[in-house]
PyMOL commands that place a pseudoatom at each C-alpha (Angstrom):
pseudoatom trace, name=CA, resn=MET, resi=1, chain=A, elem=C, hetatm=0, pos=[0.008, 0.039, 0.021]
pseudoatom trace, name=CA, resn=ALA, resi=2, chain=A, elem=C, hetatm=0, pos=[1.418, 3.402, -0.776]
pseudoatom trace, name=CA, resn=VAL, resi=3, chain=A, elem=C, hetatm=0, pos=[2.007, 5.792, 2.088]
pseudoatom trace, name=CA, resn=ILE, resi=4, chain=A, elem=C, hetatm=0, pos=[1.522, 9.537, 2.405]
pseudoatom trace, name=CA, resn=ASP, resi=5, chain=A, elem=C, hetatm=0, pos=[1.889, 11.990, 5.284]
pseudoatom trace, name=CA, resn=LEU, resi=6, chain=A, elem=C, hetatm=0, pos=[-0.101, 14.941, 6.075]
pseudoatom trace, name=CA, resn=ASN, resi=7, chain=A, elem=C, hetatm=0, pos=[1.681, 17.903, 7.879]
pseudoatom trace, name=CA, resn=ALA, resi=8, chain=A, elem=C, hetatm=0, pos=[0.382, 21.332, 9.177]
pseudoatom trace, name=CA, resn=ASP, resi=9, chain=A, elem=C, hetatm=0, pos=[1.811, 24.359, 10.758]
pseudoatom trace, name=CA, resn=LEU, resi=10, chain=A, elem=C, hetatm=0, pos=[0.566, 24.269, 14.408]
pseudoatom trace, name=CA, resn=GLY, resi=11, chain=A, elem=C, hetatm=0, pos=[1.143, 26.316, 17.477]
pseudoatom trace, name=CA, resn=GLU, resi=12, chain=A, elem=C, hetatm=0, pos=[0.787, 29.532, 15.593]
pseudoatom trace, name=CA, resn=GLU, resi=13, chain=A, elem=C, hetatm=0, pos=[-2.294, 30.826, 17.480]
pseudoatom trace, name=CA, resn=VAL, resi=14, chain=A, elem=C, hetatm=0, pos=[-4.105, 31.443, 14.342]
pseudoatom trace, name=CA, resn=THR, resi=15, chain=A, elem=C, hetatm=0, pos=[-5.867, 28.035, 13.778]
pseudoatom trace, name=CA, resn=ASP, resi=16, chain=A, elem=C, hetatm=0, pos=[-7.701, 25.108, 15.430]
pseudoatom trace, name=CA, resn=ASP, resi=17, chain=A, elem=C, hetatm=0, pos=[-4.616, 23.024, 16.680]
pseudoatom trace, name=CA, resn=ALA, resi=18, chain=A, elem=C, hetatm=0, pos=[-6.739, 20.411, 18.370]
pseudoatom trace, name=CA, resn=ALA, resi=19, chain=A, elem=C, hetatm=0, pos=[-8.927, 19.832, 15.368]
pseudoatom trace, name=CA, resn=LEU, resi=20, chain=A, elem=C, hetatm=0, pos=[-6.021, 19.621, 12.802]
pseudoatom trace, name=CA, resn=LEU, resi=21, chain=A, elem=C, hetatm=0, pos=[-4.161, 17.208, 15.119]
pseudoatom trace, name=CA, resn=THR, resi=22, chain=A, elem=C, hetatm=0, pos=[-7.006, 14.731, 14.573]
pseudoatom trace, name=CA, resn=VAL, resi=23, chain=A, elem=C, hetatm=0, pos=[-6.322, 14.965, 10.738]
pseudoatom trace, name=CA, resn=VAL, resi=24, chain=A, elem=C, hetatm=0, pos=[-2.580, 15.201, 10.317]
pseudoatom trace, name=CA, resn=THR, resi=25, chain=A, elem=C, hetatm=0, pos=[0.242, 12.755, 10.849]
pseudoatom trace, name=CA, resn=SER, resi=26, chain=A, elem=C, hetatm=0, pos=[3.011, 15.328, 11.378]
pseudoatom trace, name=CA, resn=ALA, resi=27, chain=A, elem=C, hetatm=0, pos=[2.979, 18.698, 13.206]
pseudoatom trace, name=CA, resn=ASN, resi=28, chain=A, elem=C, hetatm=0, pos=[5.305, 21.637, 12.272]
pseudoatom trace, name=CA, resn=VAL, resi=29, chain=A, elem=C, hetatm=0, pos=[5.410, 23.357, 15.540]
pseudoatom trace, name=CA, resn=ALA, resi=30, chain=A, elem=C, hetatm=0, pos=[6.157, 27.168, 15.769]
pseudoatom trace, name=CA, resn=CYS, resi=31, chain=A, elem=C, hetatm=0, pos=[9.079, 27.695, 17.981]
pseudoatom trace, name=CA, resn=GLY, resi=32, chain=A, elem=C, hetatm=0, pos=[8.350, 31.194, 19.141]
pseudoatom trace, name=CA, resn=TYR, resi=33, chain=A, elem=C, hetatm=0, pos=[10.311, 33.376, 16.453]
pseudoatom trace, name=CA, resn=HIS, resi=34, chain=A, elem=C, hetatm=0, pos=[7.406, 34.040, 14.098]
pseudoatom trace, name=CA, resn=ALA, resi=35, chain=A, elem=C, hetatm=0, pos=[4.632, 32.776, 16.370]
pseudoatom trace, name=CA, resn=GLY, resi=36, chain=A, elem=C, hetatm=0, pos=[3.959, 30.447, 19.315]
pseudoatom trace, name=CA, resn=THR, resi=37, chain=A, elem=C, hetatm=0, pos=[4.630, 30.567, 23.030]
pseudoatom trace, name=CA, resn=PRO, resi=38, chain=A, elem=C, hetatm=0, pos=[5.848, 27.926, 25.600]
pseudoatom trace, name=CA, resn=ALA, resi=39, chain=A, elem=C, hetatm=0, pos=[2.194, 27.219, 26.428]
pseudoatom trace, name=CA, resn=THR, resi=40, chain=A, elem=C, hetatm=0, pos=[1.284, 26.575, 22.691]
pseudoatom trace, name=CA, resn=MET, resi=41, chain=A, elem=C, hetatm=0, pos=[4.329, 24.425, 22.104]
pseudoatom trace, name=CA, resn=ARG, resi=42, chain=A, elem=C, hetatm=0, pos=[3.442, 22.429, 25.165]
pseudoatom trace, name=CA, resn=ALA, resi=43, chain=A, elem=C, hetatm=0, pos=[-0.066, 22.017, 24.177]
pseudoatom trace, name=CA, resn=VAL, resi=44, chain=A, elem=C, hetatm=0, pos=[0.679, 20.879, 20.572]
pseudoatom trace, name=CA, resn=CYS, resi=45, chain=A, elem=C, hetatm=0, pos=[3.335, 18.552, 21.675]
pseudoatom trace, name=CA, resn=ALA, resi=46, chain=A, elem=C, hetatm=0, pos=[1.263, 17.051, 24.419]
pseudoatom trace, name=CA, resn=GLU, resi=47, chain=A, elem=C, hetatm=0, pos=[-1.621, 16.276, 22.045]
pseudoatom trace, name=CA, resn=ALA, resi=48, chain=A, elem=C, hetatm=0, pos=[0.660, 15.047, 19.309]
pseudoatom trace, name=CA, resn=ALA, resi=49, chain=A, elem=C, hetatm=0, pos=[2.310, 12.538, 21.687]
pseudoatom trace, name=CA, resn=ALA, resi=50, chain=A, elem=C, hetatm=0, pos=[-1.185, 11.328, 22.697]
pseudoatom trace, name=CA, resn=ARG, resi=51, chain=A, elem=C, hetatm=0, pos=[-2.064, 10.808, 19.003]
pseudoatom trace, name=CA, resn=GLY, resi=52, chain=A, elem=C, hetatm=0, pos=[1.076, 9.469, 17.640]
pseudoatom trace, name=CA, resn=VAL, resi=53, chain=A, elem=C, hetatm=0, pos=[1.746, 12.607, 15.488]
pseudoatom trace, name=CA, resn=ALA, resi=54, chain=A, elem=C, hetatm=0, pos=[5.357, 13.326, 14.668]
pseudoatom trace, name=CA, resn=VAL, resi=55, chain=A, elem=C, hetatm=0, pos=[6.615, 16.718, 15.859]
pseudoatom trace, name=CA, resn=GLY, resi=56, chain=A, elem=C, hetatm=0, pos=[8.828, 18.846, 13.696]
pseudoatom trace, name=CA, resn=ALA, resi=57, chain=A, elem=C, hetatm=0, pos=[10.582, 22.180, 14.396]
pseudoatom trace, name=CA, resn=GLN, resi=58, chain=A, elem=C, hetatm=0, pos=[9.096, 24.981, 12.278]
pseudoatom trace, name=CA, resn=VAL, resi=59, chain=A, elem=C, hetatm=0, pos=[11.973, 27.454, 12.320]
pseudoatom trace, name=CA, resn=SER, resi=60, chain=A, elem=C, hetatm=0, pos=[11.724, 30.991, 10.898]
pseudoatom trace, name=CA, resn=TYR, resi=61, chain=A, elem=C, hetatm=0, pos=[13.330, 34.521, 10.916]
pseudoatom trace, name=CA, resn=ALA, resi=62, chain=A, elem=C, hetatm=0, pos=[12.779, 36.440, 14.061]
pseudoatom trace, name=CA, resn=ASP, resi=63, chain=A, elem=C, hetatm=0, pos=[9.810, 38.216, 12.740]
pseudoatom trace, name=CA, resn=ARG, resi=64, chain=A, elem=C, hetatm=0, pos=[6.641, 37.998, 14.905]
pseudoatom trace, name=CA, resn=GLU, resi=65, chain=A, elem=C, hetatm=0, pos=[5.253, 41.340, 13.532]
pseudoatom trace, name=CA, resn=GLY, resi=66, chain=A, elem=C, hetatm=0, pos=[5.475, 40.017, 9.949]
pseudoatom trace, name=CA, resn=PHE, resi=67, chain=A, elem=C, hetatm=0, pos=[4.481, 36.310, 10.864]
pseudoatom trace, name=CA, resn=GLY, resi=68, chain=A, elem=C, hetatm=0, pos=[7.845, 35.187, 9.449]
pseudoatom trace, name=CA, resn=ARG, resi=69, chain=A, elem=C, hetatm=0, pos=[6.728, 36.090, 6.035]
pseudoatom trace, name=CA, resn=VAL, resi=70, chain=A, elem=C, hetatm=0, pos=[8.936, 39.263, 5.538]
pseudoatom trace, name=CA, resn=PRO, resi=71, chain=A, elem=C, hetatm=0, pos=[12.352, 38.637, 3.862]
pseudoatom trace, name=CA, resn=ARG, resi=72, chain=A, elem=C, hetatm=0, pos=[15.258, 39.268, 6.032]
pseudoatom trace, name=CA, resn=ASP, resi=73, chain=A, elem=C, hetatm=0, pos=[18.978, 39.530, 5.542]
pseudoatom trace, name=CA, resn=VAL, resi=74, chain=A, elem=C, hetatm=0, pos=[20.407, 37.661, 8.522]
pseudoatom trace, name=CA, resn=PRO, resi=75, chain=A, elem=C, hetatm=0, pos=[24.231, 36.965, 8.844]
pseudoatom trace, name=CA, resn=TYR, resi=76, chain=A, elem=C, hetatm=0, pos=[25.163, 33.303, 8.822]
pseudoatom trace, name=CA, resn=GLU, resi=77, chain=A, elem=C, hetatm=0, pos=[26.256, 33.067, 12.474]
pseudoatom trace, name=CA, resn=VAL, resi=78, chain=A, elem=C, hetatm=0, pos=[23.209, 34.862, 13.752]
pseudoatom trace, name=CA, resn=LEU, resi=79, chain=A, elem=C, hetatm=0, pos=[20.732, 32.689, 11.709]
pseudoatom trace, name=CA, resn=ARG, resi=80, chain=A, elem=C, hetatm=0, pos=[22.548, 29.520, 12.702]
pseudoatom trace, name=CA, resn=GLU, resi=81, chain=A, elem=C, hetatm=0, pos=[22.280, 30.322, 16.352]
pseudoatom trace, name=CA, resn=GLN, resi=82, chain=A, elem=C, hetatm=0, pos=[18.641, 31.408, 15.957]
pseudoatom trace, name=CA, resn=VAL, resi=83, chain=A, elem=C, hetatm=0, pos=[17.751, 28.051, 14.380]
pseudoatom trace, name=CA, resn=ALA, resi=84, chain=A, elem=C, hetatm=0, pos=[19.668, 26.205, 17.168]
pseudoatom trace, name=CA, resn=ASP, resi=85, chain=A, elem=C, hetatm=0, pos=[17.790, 28.034, 19.728]
pseudoatom trace, name=CA, resn=GLN, resi=86, chain=A, elem=C, hetatm=0, pos=[14.334, 27.312, 18.032]
pseudoatom trace, name=CA, resn=VAL, resi=87, chain=A, elem=C, hetatm=0, pos=[15.125, 23.646, 17.751]
pseudoatom trace, name=CA, resn=GLY, resi=88, chain=A, elem=C, hetatm=0, pos=[16.484, 23.495, 21.276]
pseudoatom trace, name=CA, resn=VAL, resi=89, chain=A, elem=C, hetatm=0, pos=[13.511, 25.133, 22.963]
pseudoatom trace, name=CA, resn=LEU, resi=90, chain=A, elem=C, hetatm=0, pos=[11.104, 22.894, 21.098]
pseudoatom trace, name=CA, resn=ALA, resi=91, chain=A, elem=C, hetatm=0, pos=[13.191, 19.726, 21.937]
pseudoatom trace, name=CA, resn=ALA, resi=92, chain=A, elem=C, hetatm=0, pos=[13.180, 20.578, 25.559]
pseudoatom trace, name=CA, resn=THR, resi=93, chain=A, elem=C, hetatm=0, pos=[9.401, 21.116, 25.516]
pseudoatom trace, name=CA, resn=ALA, resi=94, chain=A, elem=C, hetatm=0, pos=[8.671, 17.965, 23.445]
pseudoatom trace, name=CA, resn=GLY, resi=95, chain=A, elem=C, hetatm=0, pos=[10.800, 15.873, 25.775]
pseudoatom trace, name=CA, resn=GLU, resi=96, chain=A, elem=C, hetatm=0, pos=[8.612, 17.236, 28.678]
pseudoatom trace, name=CA, resn=CYS, resi=97, chain=A, elem=C, hetatm=0, pos=[5.547, 15.881, 26.820]
pseudoatom trace, name=CA, resn=GLY, resi=98, chain=A, elem=C, hetatm=0, pos=[6.971, 12.532, 26.159]
pseudoatom trace, name=CA, resn=THR, resi=99, chain=A, elem=C, hetatm=0, pos=[7.902, 13.018, 22.621]
pseudoatom trace, name=CA, resn=GLU, resi=100, chain=A, elem=C, hetatm=0, pos=[10.758, 14.514, 20.633]
pseudoatom trace, name=CA, resn=VAL, resi=101, chain=A, elem=C, hetatm=0, pos=[11.637, 16.690, 17.554]
pseudoatom trace, name=CA, resn=ARG, resi=102, chain=A, elem=C, hetatm=0, pos=[11.845, 14.302, 14.611]
pseudoatom trace, name=CA, resn=TYR, resi=103, chain=A, elem=C, hetatm=0, pos=[12.553, 16.668, 11.683]
pseudoatom trace, name=CA, resn=LEU, resi=104, chain=A, elem=C, hetatm=0, pos=[13.016, 20.337, 10.579]
pseudoatom trace, name=CA, resn=LYS, resi=105, chain=A, elem=C, hetatm=0, pos=[11.060, 22.512, 8.311]
pseudoatom trace, name=CA, resn=PRO, resi=106, chain=A, elem=C, hetatm=0, pos=[11.542, 26.249, 7.668]
pseudoatom trace, name=CA, resn=HIS, resi=107, chain=A, elem=C, hetatm=0, pos=[8.630, 28.638, 7.612]
pseudoatom trace, name=CA, resn=GLY, resi=108, chain=A, elem=C, hetatm=0, pos=[7.532, 31.517, 5.474]
pseudoatom trace, name=CA, resn=ALA, resi=109, chain=A, elem=C, hetatm=0, pos=[10.277, 33.930, 3.947]
pseudoatom trace, name=CA, resn=LEU, resi=110, chain=A, elem=C, hetatm=0, pos=[13.068, 31.573, 5.360]
pseudoatom trace, name=CA, resn=TYR, resi=111, chain=A, elem=C, hetatm=0, pos=[11.434, 28.525, 3.664]
pseudoatom trace, name=CA, resn=HIS, resi=112, chain=A, elem=C, hetatm=0, pos=[11.522, 30.299, 0.211]
pseudoatom trace, name=CA, resn=ARG, resi=113, chain=A, elem=C, hetatm=0, pos=[14.990, 31.897, 0.730]
pseudoatom trace, name=CA, resn=VAL, resi=114, chain=A, elem=C, hetatm=0, pos=[16.641, 28.523, 1.374]
pseudoatom trace, name=CA, resn=LEU, resi=115, chain=A, elem=C, hetatm=0, pos=[15.493, 27.114, -1.909]
pseudoatom trace, name=CA, resn=ASP, resi=116, chain=A, elem=C, hetatm=0, pos=[18.273, 29.140, -3.730]
pseudoatom trace, name=CA, resn=ASP, resi=117, chain=A, elem=C, hetatm=0, pos=[20.413, 30.958, -0.926]
pseudoatom trace, name=CA, resn=GLU, resi=118, chain=A, elem=C, hetatm=0, pos=[23.417, 28.694, -0.082]
pseudoatom trace, name=CA, resn=GLU, resi=119, chain=A, elem=C, hetatm=0, pos=[24.619, 30.694, 2.870]
pseudoatom trace, name=CA, resn=GLN, resi=120, chain=A, elem=C, hetatm=0, pos=[21.112, 30.894, 4.511]
pseudoatom trace, name=CA, resn=ALA, resi=121, chain=A, elem=C, hetatm=0, pos=[20.567, 27.201, 3.773]
pseudoatom trace, name=CA, resn=ALA, resi=122, chain=A, elem=C, hetatm=0, pos=[23.861, 26.398, 5.448]
pseudoatom trace, name=CA, resn=ALA, resi=123, chain=A, elem=C, hetatm=0, pos=[23.022, 28.229, 8.575]
pseudoatom trace, name=CA, resn=VAL, resi=124, chain=A, elem=C, hetatm=0, pos=[19.653, 26.441, 8.732]
pseudoatom trace, name=CA, resn=LEU, resi=125, chain=A, elem=C, hetatm=0, pos=[21.496, 23.120, 8.367]
pseudoatom trace, name=CA, resn=ASP, resi=126, chain=A, elem=C, hetatm=0, pos=[24.260, 23.824, 10.664]
pseudoatom trace, name=CA, resn=GLY, resi=127, chain=A, elem=C, hetatm=0, pos=[21.857, 25.093, 13.401]
pseudoatom trace, name=CA, resn=SER, resi=128, chain=A, elem=C, hetatm=0, pos=[19.747, 21.992, 13.366]
pseudoatom trace, name=CA, resn=GLY, resi=129, chain=A, elem=C, hetatm=0, pos=[22.086, 19.069, 13.903]
pseudoatom trace, name=CA, resn=THR, resi=130, chain=A, elem=C, hetatm=0, pos=[21.198, 15.954, 12.019]
pseudoatom trace, name=CA, resn=LEU, resi=131, chain=A, elem=C, hetatm=0, pos=[17.463, 16.412, 11.815]
pseudoatom trace, name=CA, resn=PRO, resi=132, chain=A, elem=C, hetatm=0, pos=[15.654, 15.098, 8.630]
pseudoatom trace, name=CA, resn=VAL, resi=133, chain=A, elem=C, hetatm=0, pos=[14.637, 17.966, 6.514]
pseudoatom trace, name=CA, resn=LEU, resi=134, chain=A, elem=C, hetatm=0, pos=[11.062, 18.493, 4.968]
pseudoatom trace, name=CA, resn=GLY, resi=135, chain=A, elem=C, hetatm=0, pos=[10.764, 21.073, 2.111]
pseudoatom trace, name=CA, resn=MET, resi=136, chain=A, elem=C, hetatm=0, pos=[10.631, 21.632, -1.653]
pseudoatom trace, name=CA, resn=PRO, resi=137, chain=A, elem=C, hetatm=0, pos=[13.531, 20.820, -4.100]
pseudoatom trace, name=CA, resn=GLY, resi=138, chain=A, elem=C, hetatm=0, pos=[16.214, 23.404, -3.705]
pseudoatom trace, name=CA, resn=VAL, resi=139, chain=A, elem=C, hetatm=0, pos=[19.510, 24.275, -2.171]
pseudoatom trace, name=CA, resn=LEU, resi=140, chain=A, elem=C, hetatm=0, pos=[18.468, 23.329, 1.414]
pseudoatom trace, name=CA, resn=LEU, resi=141, chain=A, elem=C, hetatm=0, pos=[17.465, 19.750, 0.507]
pseudoatom trace, name=CA, resn=THR, resi=142, chain=A, elem=C, hetatm=0, pos=[20.506, 19.345, -1.720]
pseudoatom trace, name=CA, resn=GLY, resi=143, chain=A, elem=C, hetatm=0, pos=[22.824, 20.408, 1.222]
pseudoatom trace, name=CA, resn=ALA, resi=144, chain=A, elem=C, hetatm=0, pos=[21.082, 18.178, 3.597]
pseudoatom trace, name=CA, resn=ARG, resi=145, chain=A, elem=C, hetatm=0, pos=[21.341, 15.133, 1.363]
pseudoatom trace, name=CA, resn=ALA, resi=146, chain=A, elem=C, hetatm=0, pos=[25.063, 15.892, 0.720]
pseudoatom trace, name=CA, resn=ALA, resi=147, chain=A, elem=C, hetatm=0, pos=[25.620, 15.843, 4.403]
pseudoatom trace, name=CA, resn=GLY, resi=148, chain=A, elem=C, hetatm=0, pos=[23.900, 12.489, 4.798]
pseudoatom trace, name=CA, resn=ARG, resi=149, chain=A, elem=C, hetatm=0, pos=[20.764, 13.810, 6.260]
pseudoatom trace, name=CA, resn=ALA, resi=150, chain=A, elem=C, hetatm=0, pos=[17.211, 12.352, 5.289]
pseudoatom trace, name=CA, resn=VAL, resi=151, chain=A, elem=C, hetatm=0, pos=[15.290, 14.593, 2.959]
pseudoatom trace, name=CA, resn=PHE, resi=152, chain=A, elem=C, hetatm=0, pos=[11.649, 14.491, 2.298]
pseudoatom trace, name=CA, resn=HIS, resi=153, chain=A, elem=C, hetatm=0, pos=[9.570, 16.399, -0.308]
pseudoatom trace, name=CA, resn=GLU, resi=154, chain=A, elem=C, hetatm=0, pos=[6.304, 18.051, 0.179]
pseudoatom trace, name=CA, resn=GLY, resi=155, chain=A, elem=C, hetatm=0, pos=[3.407, 19.476, -1.697]
pseudoatom trace, name=CA, resn=PHE, resi=156, chain=A, elem=C, hetatm=0, pos=[0.759, 22.044, -1.147]
pseudoatom trace, name=CA, resn=PRO, resi=157, chain=A, elem=C, hetatm=0, pos=[-2.778, 21.214, -2.085]
pseudoatom trace, name=CA, resn=ASP, resi=158, chain=A, elem=C, hetatm=0, pos=[-4.228, 24.650, -1.314]
pseudoatom trace, name=CA, resn=ARG, resi=159, chain=A, elem=C, hetatm=0, pos=[-1.467, 26.579, -3.105]
pseudoatom trace, name=CA, resn=GLY, resi=160, chain=A, elem=C, hetatm=0, pos=[-0.934, 27.516, -6.647]
pseudoatom trace, name=CA, resn=TYR, resi=161, chain=A, elem=C, hetatm=0, pos=[2.241, 26.695, -8.551]
pseudoatom trace, name=CA, resn=THR, resi=162, chain=A, elem=C, hetatm=0, pos=[4.272, 28.515, -11.063]
pseudoatom trace, name=CA, resn=PRO, resi=163, chain=A, elem=C, hetatm=0, pos=[5.355, 26.759, -14.389]
pseudoatom trace, name=CA, resn=GLU, resi=164, chain=A, elem=C, hetatm=0, pos=[8.842, 26.320, -12.640]
pseudoatom trace, name=CA, resn=GLY, resi=165, chain=A, elem=C, hetatm=0, pos=[7.276, 24.303, -9.902]
pseudoatom trace, name=CA, resn=ARG, resi=166, chain=A, elem=C, hetatm=0, pos=[7.542, 27.063, -7.113]
pseudoatom trace, name=CA, resn=LEU, resi=167, chain=A, elem=C, hetatm=0, pos=[4.624, 28.407, -5.033]
pseudoatom trace, name=CA, resn=VAL, resi=168, chain=A, elem=C, hetatm=0, pos=[2.877, 31.572, -6.640]
pseudoatom trace, name=CA, resn=PRO, resi=169, chain=A, elem=C, hetatm=0, pos=[3.697, 34.405, -4.119]
pseudoatom trace, name=CA, resn=ARG, resi=170, chain=A, elem=C, hetatm=0, pos=[0.820, 35.153, -1.891]
pseudoatom trace, name=CA, resn=SER, resi=171, chain=A, elem=C, hetatm=0, pos=[0.769, 38.708, -3.095]
pseudoatom trace, name=CA, resn=GLU, resi=172, chain=A, elem=C, hetatm=0, pos=[-0.052, 37.443, -6.601]
pseudoatom trace, name=CA, resn=PRO, resi=173, chain=A, elem=C, hetatm=0, pos=[-3.465, 36.201, -8.167]
pseudoatom trace, name=CA, resn=GLY, resi=174, chain=A, elem=C, hetatm=0, pos=[-3.683, 32.559, -7.990]
pseudoatom trace, name=CA, resn=ALA, resi=175, chain=A, elem=C, hetatm=0, pos=[-1.620, 32.011, -4.828]
pseudoatom trace, name=CA, resn=LEU, resi=176, chain=A, elem=C, hetatm=0, pos=[-4.372, 30.201, -2.956]
pseudoatom trace, name=CA, resn=VAL, resi=177, chain=A, elem=C, hetatm=0, pos=[-6.561, 27.357, -3.987]
pseudoatom trace, name=CA, resn=THR, resi=178, chain=A, elem=C, hetatm=0, pos=[-9.954, 27.945, -2.135]
pseudoatom trace, name=CA, resn=ALA, resi=179, chain=A, elem=C, hetatm=0, pos=[-12.490, 25.484, -3.654]
pseudoatom trace, name=CA, resn=GLU, resi=180, chain=A, elem=C, hetatm=0, pos=[-12.577, 22.263, -1.786]
pseudoatom trace, name=CA, resn=ARG, resi=181, chain=A, elem=C, hetatm=0, pos=[-12.983, 20.017, -4.767]
pseudoatom trace, name=CA, resn=ASP, resi=182, chain=A, elem=C, hetatm=0, pos=[-9.760, 21.755, -6.236]
pseudoatom trace, name=CA, resn=ILE, resi=183, chain=A, elem=C, hetatm=0, pos=[-7.913, 21.252, -3.168]
pseudoatom trace, name=CA, resn=VAL, resi=184, chain=A, elem=C, hetatm=0, pos=[-8.718, 17.592, -2.943]
pseudoatom trace, name=CA, resn=ALA, resi=185, chain=A, elem=C, hetatm=0, pos=[-8.039, 16.998, -6.646]
pseudoatom trace, name=CA, resn=GLN, resi=186, chain=A, elem=C, hetatm=0, pos=[-4.463, 18.714, -6.326]
pseudoatom trace, name=CA, resn=ALA, resi=187, chain=A, elem=C, hetatm=0, pos=[-3.837, 16.693, -3.070]
pseudoatom trace, name=CA, resn=LEU, resi=188, chain=A, elem=C, hetatm=0, pos=[-4.478, 13.385, -5.012]
pseudoatom trace, name=CA, resn=LEU, resi=189, chain=A, elem=C, hetatm=0, pos=[-2.199, 14.464, -7.882]
pseudoatom trace, name=CA, resn=LEU, resi=190, chain=A, elem=C, hetatm=0, pos=[0.598, 15.508, -5.610]
pseudoatom trace, name=CA, resn=ALA, resi=191, chain=A, elem=C, hetatm=0, pos=[0.306, 12.426, -3.441]
pseudoatom trace, name=CA, resn=GLU, resi=192, chain=A, elem=C, hetatm=0, pos=[1.853, 10.554, -6.557]
pseudoatom trace, name=CA, resn=THR, resi=193, chain=A, elem=C, hetatm=0, pos=[5.175, 12.469, -6.430]
pseudoatom trace, name=CA, resn=VAL, resi=194, chain=A, elem=C, hetatm=0, pos=[5.730, 13.758, -2.739]
pseudoatom trace, name=CA, resn=ASP, resi=195, chain=A, elem=C, hetatm=0, pos=[6.233, 12.333, 0.702]
pseudoatom trace, name=CA, resn=SER, resi=196, chain=A, elem=C, hetatm=0, pos=[4.046, 14.724, 2.584]
pseudoatom trace, name=CA, resn=LEU, resi=197, chain=A, elem=C, hetatm=0, pos=[1.231, 17.122, 1.909]
pseudoatom trace, name=CA, resn=CYS, resi=198, chain=A, elem=C, hetatm=0, pos=[1.086, 20.468, 3.748]
pseudoatom trace, name=CA, resn=LEU, resi=199, chain=A, elem=C, hetatm=0, pos=[-2.435, 21.552, 4.893]
pseudoatom trace, name=CA, resn=HIS, resi=200, chain=A, elem=C, hetatm=0, pos=[-2.581, 25.242, 5.888]
pseudoatom trace, name=CA, resn=GLY, resi=201, chain=A, elem=C, hetatm=0, pos=[-4.663, 25.910, 8.839]
pseudoatom trace, name=CA, resn=ASP, resi=202, chain=A, elem=C, hetatm=0, pos=[-4.874, 29.679, 8.680]
pseudoatom trace, name=CA, resn=SER, resi=203, chain=A, elem=C, hetatm=0, pos=[-7.457, 30.060, 5.924]
pseudoatom trace, name=CA, resn=PRO, resi=204, chain=A, elem=C, hetatm=0, pos=[-11.348, 29.908, 6.145]
pseudoatom trace, name=CA, resn=GLY, resi=205, chain=A, elem=C, hetatm=0, pos=[-12.591, 26.360, 6.033]
pseudoatom trace, name=CA, resn=ALA, resi=206, chain=A, elem=C, hetatm=0, pos=[-9.060, 24.954, 6.595]
pseudoatom trace, name=CA, resn=VAL, resi=207, chain=A, elem=C, hetatm=0, pos=[-10.126, 22.273, 8.927]
pseudoatom trace, name=CA, resn=ARG, resi=208, chain=A, elem=C, hetatm=0, pos=[-12.969, 21.084, 6.797]
pseudoatom trace, name=CA, resn=HIS, resi=209, chain=A, elem=C, hetatm=0, pos=[-10.682, 21.025, 3.765]
pseudoatom trace, name=CA, resn=ALA, resi=210, chain=A, elem=C, hetatm=0, pos=[-8.031, 19.132, 5.592]
pseudoatom trace, name=CA, resn=GLY, resi=211, chain=A, elem=C, hetatm=0, pos=[-10.603, 16.536, 6.704]
pseudoatom trace, name=CA, resn=ALA, resi=212, chain=A, elem=C, hetatm=0, pos=[-11.832, 16.269, 3.035]
pseudoatom trace, name=CA, resn=VAL, resi=213, chain=A, elem=C, hetatm=0, pos=[-8.196, 15.622, 1.780]
pseudoatom trace, name=CA, resn=ARG, resi=214, chain=A, elem=C, hetatm=0, pos=[-7.647, 12.962, 4.417]
pseudoatom trace, name=CA, resn=ALA, resi=215, chain=A, elem=C, hetatm=0, pos=[-10.829, 11.273, 3.551]
pseudoatom trace, name=CA, resn=ALA, resi=216, chain=A, elem=C, hetatm=0, pos=[-10.012, 11.242, -0.215]
pseudoatom trace, name=CA, resn=LEU, resi=217, chain=A, elem=C, hetatm=0, pos=[-6.656, 9.893, 0.394]
pseudoatom trace, name=CA, resn=LEU, resi=218, chain=A, elem=C, hetatm=0, pos=[-7.964, 6.949, 2.461]
pseudoatom trace, name=CA, resn=ALA, resi=219, chain=A, elem=C, hetatm=0, pos=[-10.658, 6.435, -0.187]
pseudoatom trace, name=CA, resn=SER, resi=220, chain=A, elem=C, hetatm=0, pos=[-7.836, 6.059, -2.714]
pseudoatom trace, name=CA, resn=GLU, resi=221, chain=A, elem=C, hetatm=0, pos=[-6.361, 3.289, -0.365]
pseudoatom trace, name=CA, resn=LEU, resi=222, chain=A, elem=C, hetatm=0, pos=[-3.334, 5.356, 0.653]
pseudoatom trace, name=CA, resn=GLU, resi=223, chain=A, elem=C, hetatm=0, pos=[-1.937, 4.750, 4.153]
pseudoatom trace, name=CA, resn=LEU, resi=224, chain=A, elem=C, hetatm=0, pos=[-1.500, 7.866, 6.192]
pseudoatom trace, name=CA, resn=ARG, resi=225, chain=A, elem=C, hetatm=0, pos=[1.609, 7.802, 8.475]
pseudoatom trace, name=CA, resn=PRO, resi=226, chain=A, elem=C, hetatm=0, pos=[4.419, 10.181, 9.441]
pseudoatom trace, name=CA, resn=PHE, resi=227, chain=A, elem=C, hetatm=0, pos=[7.163, 10.403, 6.734]
pseudoatom trace, name=CA, resn=VAL, resi=228, chain=A, elem=C, hetatm=0, pos=[9.855, 9.997, 9.435]
pseudoatom trace, name=CA, resn=GLY, resi=229, chain=A, elem=C, hetatm=0, pos=[8.225, 6.780, 10.788]
pseudoatom trace, name=CA, resn=ALA, resi=230, chain=A, elem=C, hetatm=0, pos=[5.865, 6.222, 13.867]
pseudoatom trace, name=CA, resn=PRO, resi=231, chain=A, elem=C, hetatm=0, pos=[6.986, 8.226, 16.889]
for i in range(1, 231): cmd.bond("trace and resi %d" % i, "trace and resi %d" % (i + 1))
show_as sticks, trace
zoom trace
């Protein structure tokens, strides 16, 4: 049976974490730099541990005002330490909740920057130890693979893609896929080529759409489980 993972950005205080944790198999937990608090990290980690959901560190630029979506020019040494700090804080919290940080995924502007920027990608990798890395094809995943780290590819059912295979910027028309039937159709198509599907939780109807995607995948006889294996 083919296998697929469902991931979502959680602990950002903008969505229904508890509801999404009944749908996903991996949780990208905000580590405080773009969103999240010790309380939200603890709540997500505890529920994830109870449900067998894998926990990942969702690292970002230090940009709470811009929700991590504002491009920044951060020196290598500073970004490396910021990433290490985020991973370390979440790891401590996860340990208290009976689980552990199983992978790394950048967020927002950092996610897109490390697709092409070798220095920023190196800082993310050097600050995150040997964690597996989740993302789109680009410099970060290439560097992780070269370092012997596990890499996993993800797709976005609710986002538009450019002809080059990148995400349409949120500021441009077509960035978001909003009709449930279109989200489900794109999820089924992407599931043929990626390890994980990212379900955004900060849009209207997000939880309902996530549930519809899960149901469609199961109906297609796909097994849902964390891409890094069971916690």
